[in-house]
N, C-alpha and C positions, 0 to 999 in steps of 0.2 A: 559188297566193297567194287569201287574198280577192282578190275586185275593190275592197274596199271597206277593200287593208291598202297602205299608199304601204313607199317604201322612203324614210327620212331621213338620209344619213347613215351608211349603210349596214343600221339599224334598222327593222326596220318598225314603223309606223305606221298607227294606227287610230283615226278622231277627230279629227285635224285634215285641216282641207280644203289640197286641194292649194294653192289662193292664198296662205293662211296659210304654206304651209311655206315659198312664193316670193319671198313677203316676208319671213320671217325673214331668210330667206338671201342677201338682196341690202340687208340694214338694216345701218346700221353696228353693228358687232361689238360697238366699246366704249362702246355706251350700254346700261347695266347691265338693262334693262327686254325689250332683246333678247336678250341673255344668260339673260337667264331665261328665254323664249322658245325660245330651242333646247336648253334643259335639262328644258323641258318636253318638248315635244316628241319630244327623243330618248328621255327614260321614259315618254312618253304617262300623262304626269298628268293629268287633263281641267281647262282652263279653270275649268271653279265651282268646282273643288276649289283651286283658287288666289286667284279671285275673292273666294271664301266668307273663308280667309288671311289677305286683307288687308283683309279691308271693301270692297271693288270691286263695281261689274258688270263684267261681260263681257265689255262693248263698253269698257271704260276697259284690261281687261287683254291683249285684244287691242292695241291702241292701243302701248302697250307693248312687246309681242312686235316688232308693225313697223316701230317706232322713233318710230311718230308722234307720238309725245308721252310725256317724261320721269318716271320717276315725280319723287314728290318728295325732297328729299334727306333727309327726316327717316325717309323710308321703305328709305333704298338699305342702312342695317346690317340692318335686319333680314332685306331680298330678298338681300344677301350670303349667310344666315345658312343661305334656306333654297336658293338654290343649295350651297351647302357640300354641306345635307344630302341631297340629291337625288344631288349625284357620287358619293357613297358605297356 
């Protein structure tokens, strides 16, 4: 395996640091931003893609992924749809 490849829930992951992966795994999984992070990490969706889609900075998305901040409630429905699309 390439040294830049990590395993996360049995999936090879490139592009996310071990620190982000660990923070996401340890965060409150009931939070929608953490759920978004989990599937983006699993599916190897670049954070800049998520940031562009939601009109956010990469830092803001990382805060969601790690459970440090919550997305605005107005974004919740759109985030749920994004998660569903990735899950398919």
